[in-house]
GUGUPA-101388 format. One record per residue (C-alpha): x, y, z; residue in one letter. Coordinates in steps of 0.1 Angstrom, whole numbers, plus 5000, padded with zeros to 4 digits. Layout:
BEGIN
<finu><east>X</east><north>Y</north><up>Z</up><code>a</code></finu>
...
END
This chain:
BEGIN
<finu><east>6872</east><north>2524</north><up>9578</up><code>x</code></finu>
<finu><east>6894</east><north>2519</north><up>9609</up><code>x</code></finu>
<finu><east>6868</east><north>2530</north><up>9633</up><code>x</code></finu>
<finu><east>6843</east><north>2504</north><up>9620</up><code>x</code></finu>
<finu><east>6840</east><north>2484</north><up>9653</up><code>x</code></finu>
<finu><east>6832</east><north>2515</north><up>9672</up><code>x</code></finu>
<finu><east>6805</east><north>2525</north><up>9647</up><code>x</code></finu>
<finu><east>6792</east><north>2490</north><up>9646</up><code>x</code></finu>
<finu><east>6787</east><north>2491</north><up>9684</up><code>x</code></finu>
<finu><east>6760</east><north>2518</north><up>9678</up><code>x</code></finu>
<finu><east>6738</east><north>2491</north><up>9662</up><code>x</code></finu>
<finu><east>6736</east><north>2468</north><up>9692</up><code>x</code></finu>
<finu><east>6725</east><north>2441</north><up>9696</up><code>x</code></finu>
<finu><east>6734</east><north>2436</north><up>9659</up><code>x</code></finu>
<finu><east>6770</east><north>2448</north><up>9660</up><code>x</code></finu>
<finu><east>6783</east><north>2418</north><up>9640</up><code>x</code></finu>
<finu><east>6758</east><north>2425</north><up>9612</up><code>x</code></finu>
<finu><east>6766</east><north>2462</north><up>9612</up><code>x</code></finu>
<finu><east>6804</east><north>2454</north><up>9610</up><code>x</code></finu>
<finu><east>6797</east><north>2434</north><up>9578</up><code>x</code></finu>
<finu><east>6773</east><north>2459</north><up>9562</up><code>x</code></finu>
<finu><east>6787</east><north>2493</north><up>9572</up><code>x</code></finu>
<finu><east>6814</east><north>2493</north><up>9544</up><code>x</code></finu>
<finu><east>6785</east><north>2491</north><up>9519</up><code>x</code></finu>
<finu><east>6759</east><north>2512</north><up>9538</up><code>x</code></finu>
<finu><east>6768</east><north>2547</north><up>9525</up><code>x</code></finu>
<finu><east>6778</east><north>2559</north><up>9491</up><code>x</code></finu>
<finu><east>6787</east><north>2594</north><up>9479</up><code>x</code></finu>
<finu><east>6794</east><north>2623</north><up>9501</up><code>x</code></finu>
<finu><east>6760</east><north>2634</north><up>9513</up><code>x</code></finu>
<finu><east>6763</east><north>2645</north><up>9549</up><code>x</code></finu>
<finu><east>6725</east><north>2642</north><up>9553</up><code>x</code></finu>
<finu><east>6726</east><north>2605</north><up>9544</up><code>x</code></finu>
<finu><east>6758</east><north>2595</north><up>9562</up><code>x</code></finu>
<finu><east>6767</east><north>2570</north><up>9589</up><code>x</code></finu>
<finu><east>6754</east><north>2595</north><up>9616</up><code>x</code></finu>
<finu><east>6721</east><north>2594</north><up>9598</up><code>x</code></finu>
<finu><east>6720</east><north>2556</north><up>9599</up><code>x</code></finu>
<finu><east>6728</east><north>2557</north><up>9637</up><code>x</code></finu>
<finu><east>6699</east><north>2582</north><up>9643</up><code>x</code></finu>
<finu><east>6675</east><north>2561</north><up>9622</up><code>x</code></finu>
<finu><east>6685</east><north>2530</north><up>9642</up><code>x</code></finu>
<finu><east>6679</east><north>2547</north><up>9675</up><code>x</code></finu>
<finu><east>6645</east><north>2558</north><up>9662</up><code>x</code></finu>
<finu><east>6637</east><north>2523</north><up>9649</up><code>x</code></finu>
<finu><east>6647</east><north>2507</north><up>9683</up><code>x</code></finu>
<finu><east>6624</east><north>2531</north><up>9701</up><code>x</code></finu>
<finu><east>6595</east><north>2524</north><up>9678</up><code>x</code></finu>
<finu><east>6603</east><north>2486</north><up>9679</up><code>x</code></finu>
<finu><east>6601</east><north>2487</north><up>9717</up><code>x</code></finu>
<finu><east>6565</east><north>2497</north><up>9715</up><code>x</code></finu>
<finu><east>6554</east><north>2480</north><up>9683</up><code>x</code></finu>
<finu><east>6574</east><north>2448</north><up>9681</up><code>x</code></finu>
<finu><east>6587</east><north>2432</north><up>9648</up><code>x</code></finu>
<finu><east>6618</east><north>2413</north><up>9637</up><code>x</code></finu>
<finu><east>6648</east><north>2434</north><up>9649</up><code>x</code></finu>
<finu><east>6673</east><north>2416</north><up>9627</up><code>x</code></finu>
<finu><east>6653</east><north>2424</north><up>9596</up><code>x</code></finu>
<finu><east>6650</east><north>2459</north><up>9608</up><code>x</code></finu>
<finu><east>6687</east><north>2463</north><up>9615</up><code>x</code></finu>
<finu><east>6696</east><north>2452</north><up>9580</up><code>x</code></finu>
<finu><east>6670</east><north>2475</north><up>9565</up><code>x</code></finu>
<finu><east>6683</east><north>2505</north><up>9584</up><code>x</code></finu>
<finu><east>6719</east><north>2498</north><up>9576</up><code>x</code></finu>
<finu><east>6712</east><north>2494</north><up>9538</up><code>x</code></finu>
<finu><east>6683</east><north>2518</north><up>9532</up><code>x</code></finu>
<finu><east>6707</east><north>2544</north><up>9517</up><code>x</code></finu>
<finu><east>6733</east><north>2521</north><up>9502</up><code>x</code></finu>
<finu><east>6728</east><north>2536</north><up>9468</up><code>x</code></finu>
<finu><east>6731</east><north>2574</north><up>9467</up><code>x</code></finu>
<finu><east>6710</east><north>2595</north><up>9444</up><code>x</code></finu>
<finu><east>6711</east><north>2633</north><up>9448</up><code>x</code></finu>
<finu><east>6678</east><north>2651</north><up>9457</up><code>x</code></finu>
<finu><east>6678</east><north>2670</north><up>9424</up><code>x</code></finu>
<finu><east>6685</east><north>2639</north><up>9402</up><code>x</code></finu>
<finu><east>6659</east><north>2630</north><up>9376</up><code>x</code></finu>
<finu><east>6661</east><north>2594</north><up>9389</up><code>x</code></finu>
<finu><east>6656</east><north>2603</north><up>9426</up><code>x</code></finu>
<finu><east>6623</east><north>2584</north><up>9428</up><code>x</code></finu>
<finu><east>6642</east><north>2552</north><up>9419</up><code>x</code></finu>
<finu><east>6668</east><north>2555</north><up>9447</up><code>x</code></finu>
<finu><east>6650</east><north>2531</north><up>9471</up><code>x</code></finu>
<finu><east>6645</east><north>2505</north><up>9443</up><code>x</code></finu>
<finu><east>6682</east><north>2507</north><up>9435</up><code>x</code></finu>
<finu><east>6691</east><north>2504</north><up>9472</up><code>x</code></finu>
<finu><east>6667</east><north>2474</north><up>9476</up><code>x</code></finu>
<finu><east>6683</east><north>2456</north><up>9447</up><code>x</code></finu>
<finu><east>6718</east><north>2462</north><up>9461</up><code>x</code></finu>
<finu><east>6707</east><north>2451</north><up>9496</up><code>x</code></finu>
<finu><east>6694</east><north>2419</north><up>9480</up><code>x</code></finu>
<finu><east>6728</east><north>2412</north><up>9465</up><code>x</code></finu>
<finu><east>6747</east><north>2419</north><up>9497</up><code>x</code></finu>
<finu><east>6725</east><north>2398</north><up>9520</up><code>x</code></finu>
<finu><east>6725</east><north>2370</north><up>9495</up><code>x</code></finu>
<finu><east>6763</east><north>2370</north><up>9496</up><code>x</code></finu>
<finu><east>6761</east><north>2367</north><up>9534</up><code>x</code></finu>
<finu><east>6739</east><north>2336</north><up>9531</up><code>x</code></finu>
<finu><east>6706</east><north>2350</north><up>9543</up><code>x</code></finu>
<finu><east>6674</east><north>2331</north><up>9534</up><code>x</code></finu>
<finu><east>6654</east><north>2345</north><up>9504</up><code>x</code></finu>
<finu><east>6624</east><north>2352</north><up>9526</up><code>x</code></finu>
<finu><east>6645</east><north>2373</north><up>9550</up><code>x</code></finu>
<finu><east>6662</east><north>2392</north><up>9521</up><code>x</code></finu>
<finu><east>6628</east><north>2399</north><up>9505</up><code>x</code></finu>
<finu><east>6616</east><north>2413</north><up>9538</up><code>x</code></finu>
<finu><east>6646</east><north>2436</north><up>9540</up><code>x</code></finu>
<finu><east>6643</east><north>2447</north><up>9504</up><code>x</code></finu>
<finu><east>6606</east><north>2455</north><up>9508</up><code>x</code></finu>
<finu><east>6613</east><north>2477</north><up>9538</up><code>x</code></finu>
<finu><east>6640</east><north>2496</north><up>9519</up><code>x</code></finu>
<finu><east>6619</east><north>2499</north><up>9487</up><code>x</code></finu>
<finu><east>6589</east><north>2514</north><up>9506</up><code>x</code></finu>
<finu><east>6608</east><north>2537</north><up>9530</up><code>x</code></finu>
<finu><east>6612</east><north>2565</north><up>9505</up><code>x</code></finu>
<finu><east>6589</east><north>2595</north><up>9503</up><code>x</code></finu>
<finu><east>6598</east><north>2599</north><up>9466</up><code>x</code></finu>
<finu><east>6589</east><north>2563</north><up>9457</up><code>x</code></finu>
<finu><east>6554</east><north>2566</north><up>9472</up><code>x</code></finu>
<finu><east>6550</east><north>2528</north><up>9477</up><code>x</code></finu>
<finu><east>6529</east><north>2518</north><up>9508</up><code>x</code></finu>
<finu><east>6548</east><north>2497</north><up>9533</up><code>x</code></finu>
<finu><east>6531</east><north>2464</north><up>9541</up><code>x</code></finu>
<finu><east>6551</east><north>2447</north><up>9568</up><code>x</code></finu>
<finu><east>6556</east><north>2460</north><up>9603</up><code>x</code></finu>
<finu><east>6594</east><north>2463</north><up>9598</up><code>x</code></finu>
<finu><east>6588</east><north>2483</north><up>9566</up><code>x</code></finu>
<finu><east>6564</east><north>2506</north><up>9585</up><code>x</code></finu>
<finu><east>6589</east><north>2511</north><up>9613</up><code>x</code></finu>
<finu><east>6618</east><north>2519</north><up>9589</up><code>x</code></finu>
<finu><east>6597</east><north>2544</north><up>9571</up><code>x</code></finu>
<finu><east>6587</east><north>2561</north><up>9604</up><code>x</code></finu>
<finu><east>6622</east><north>2560</north><up>9618</up><code>x</code></finu>
<finu><east>6637</east><north>2575</north><up>9586</up><code>x</code></finu>
<finu><east>6610</east><north>2603</north><up>9584</up><code>x</code></finu>
<finu><east>6616</east><north>2612</north><up>9621</up><code>x</code></finu>
<finu><east>6651</east><north>2622</north><up>9610</up><code>x</code></finu>
<finu><east>6635</east><north>2647</north><up>9585</up><code>x</code></finu>
<finu><east>6617</east><north>2667</north><up>9612</up><code>x</code></finu>
<finu><east>6626</east><north>2683</north><up>9645</up><code>x</code></finu>
<finu><east>6659</east><north>2700</north><up>9650</up><code>x</code></finu>
<finu><east>6678</east><north>2674</north><up>9630</up><code>x</code></finu>
<finu><east>6653</east><north>2678</north><up>9602</up><code>x</code></finu>
<finu><east>6658</east><north>2716</north><up>9601</up><code>x</code></finu>
<finu><east>6696</east><north>2711</north><up>9601</up><code>x</code></finu>
<finu><east>6694</east><north>2686</north><up>9572</up><code>x</code></finu>
<finu><east>6670</east><north>2708</north><up>9553</up><code>x</code></finu>
<finu><east>6695</east><north>2737</north><up>9554</up><code>x</code></finu>
<finu><east>6724</east><north>2715</north><up>9546</up><code>x</code></finu>
<finu><east>6707</east><north>2700</north><up>9516</up><code>x</code></finu>
<finu><east>6697</east><north>2735</north><up>9504</up><code>x</code></finu>
<finu><east>6733</east><north>2745</north><up>9505</up><code>x</code></finu>
<finu><east>6743</east><north>2714</north><up>9485</up><code>x</code></finu>
<finu><east>6717</east><north>2723</north><up>9459</up><code>x</code></finu>
<finu><east>6726</east><north>2760</north><up>9457</up><code>x</code></finu>
<finu><east>6693</east><north>2772</north><up>9472</up><code>x</code></finu>
<finu><east>6689</east><north>2804</north><up>9492</up><code>x</code></finu>
<finu><east>6677</east><north>2803</north><up>9528</up><code>x</code></finu>
<finu><east>6645</east><north>2824</north><up>9521</up><code>x</code></finu>
<finu><east>6630</east><north>2850</north><up>9499</up><code>x</code></finu>
<finu><east>6640</east><north>2883</north><up>9514</up><code>x</code></finu>
<finu><east>6608</east><north>2900</north><up>9502</up><code>x</code></finu>
<finu><east>6583</east><north>2873</north><up>9511</up><code>x</code></finu>
<finu><east>6599</east><north>2846</north><up>9533</up><code>x</code></finu>
<finu><east>6566</east><north>2829</north><up>9541</up><code>x</code></finu>
<finu><east>6554</east><north>2829</north><up>9505</up><code>x</code></finu>
<finu><east>6523</east><north>2849</north><up>9513</up><code>x</code></finu>
<finu><east>6522</east><north>2864</north><up>9478</up><code>x</code></finu>
<finu><east>6541</east><north>2840</north><up>9457</up><code>x</code></finu>
<finu><east>6541</east><north>2802</north><up>9450</up><code>x</code></finu>
<finu><east>6562</east><north>2781</north><up>9473</up><code>x</code></finu>
<finu><east>6595</east><north>2771</north><up>9457</up><code>x</code></finu>
<finu><east>6617</east><north>2748</north><up>9478</up><code>x</code></finu>
<finu><east>6643</east><north>2745</north><up>9450</up><code>x</code></finu>
<finu><east>6650</east><north>2782</north><up>9454</up><code>x</code></finu>
<finu><east>6644</east><north>2787</north><up>9491</up><code>x</code></finu>
<finu><east>6652</east><north>2763</north><up>9520</up><code>x</code></finu>
<finu><east>6624</east><north>2773</north><up>9543</up><code>x</code></finu>
<finu><east>6598</east><north>2768</north><up>9516</up><code>x</code></finu>
<finu><east>6606</east><north>2730</north><up>9520</up><code>x</code></finu>
<finu><east>6591</east><north>2732</north><up>9555</up><code>x</code></finu>
<finu><east>6556</east><north>2738</north><up>9540</up><code>x</code></finu>
<finu><east>6560</east><north>2718</north><up>9507</up><code>x</code></finu>
<finu><east>6571</east><north>2686</north><up>9525</up><code>x</code></finu>
<finu><east>6583</east><north>2686</north><up>9561</up><code>x</code></finu>
<finu><east>6552</east><north>2698</north><up>9578</up><code>x</code></finu>
<finu><east>6532</east><north>2672</north><up>9558</up><code>x</code></finu>
<finu><east>6552</east><north>2642</north><up>9569</up><code>x</code></finu>
<finu><east>6536</east><north>2638</north><up>9603</up><code>x</code></finu>
<finu><east>6502</east><north>2629</north><up>9588</up><code>x</code></finu>
<finu><east>6517</east><north>2599</north><up>9570</up><code>x</code></finu>
<finu><east>6533</east><north>2580</north><up>9599</up><code>x</code></finu>
<finu><east>6526</east><north>2543</north><up>9600</up><code>x</code></finu>
<finu><east>6528</east><north>2534</north><up>9636</up><code>x</code></finu>
<finu><east>6513</east><north>2548</north><up>9668</up><code>x</code></finu>
<finu><east>6547</east><north>2551</north><up>9684</up><code>x</code></finu>
<finu><east>6560</east><north>2568</north><up>9653</up><code>x</code></finu>
<finu><east>6531</east><north>2593</north><up>9652</up><code>x</code></finu>
<finu><east>6536</east><north>2603</north><up>9688</up><code>x</code></finu>
<finu><east>6573</east><north>2610</north><up>9682</up><code>x</code></finu>
<finu><east>6565</east><north>2628</north><up>9650</up><code>x</code></finu>
<finu><east>6541</east><north>2652</north><up>9668</up><code>x</code></finu>
<finu><east>6568</east><north>2662</north><up>9692</up><code>x</code></finu>
<finu><east>6593</east><north>2668</north><up>9665</up><code>x</code></finu>
<finu><east>6570</east><north>2687</north><up>9643</up><code>x</code></finu>
<finu><east>6564</east><north>2712</north><up>9672</up><code>x</code></finu>
<finu><east>6602</east><north>2716</north><up>9674</up><code>x</code></finu>
<finu><east>6604</east><north>2722</north><up>9636</up><code>x</code></finu>
<finu><east>6576</east><north>2748</north><up>9638</up><code>x</code></finu>
<finu><east>6596</east><north>2765</north><up>9666</up><code>x</code></finu>
<finu><east>6627</east><north>2766</north><up>9644</up><code>x</code></finu>
<finu><east>6608</east><north>2783</north><up>9617</up><code>x</code></finu>
<finu><east>6592</east><north>2807</north><up>9641</up><code>x</code></finu>
<finu><east>6626</east><north>2817</north><up>9656</up><code>x</code></finu>
<finu><east>6641</east><north>2822</north><up>9622</up><code>x</code></finu>
<finu><east>6613</east><north>2844</north><up>9610</up><code>x</code></finu>
<finu><east>6617</east><north>2865</north><up>9642</up><code>x</code></finu>
<finu><east>6653</east><north>2871</north><up>9634</up><code>x</code></finu>
<finu><east>6648</east><north>2883</north><up>9598</up><code>x</code></finu>
END
């Protein structure tokens, strides 16, 4: 990863930590959970942290390692992805000499960030990570990631006879835009912080606009 220092700079003021962790931060070849995703989540986290506070070092490690174990969306063990990532993060930070209490805080944030895991975040850093990660699932980026993942899974864009599922059950495994209703539009109600909720409302409006423009064109 020859461009590592340049990528690490995106995680200021924790560039040194990023340089150590980035080689372990992403596994697999999922373009919706790549380094670009980590940078966007970090930007979201910094913005929420600016309003809510919290330990930025803990947050940086949690952002960098929250997807360090890759599990595909259609995997039967998808709900275990955040637990596996938390366990791997514990190992990596222990090797770097972090204190157990700090590692535990990072691991908790990683464990609870996942929608699939359905474990409530307890610490402020965990709440910020969950909000920052979910912001990347809505808005324009969220729409792009939804279509990208649908392509990876072999799904169609929409049902040509009933795109809005007015006379059929929603099926987001078969049609990408069904995922908007089955999950993405529901995310805003679950945001943990006031700053995160405000950003989520803005992005949900954009996501609804994307769906509206798509429907107009078909």
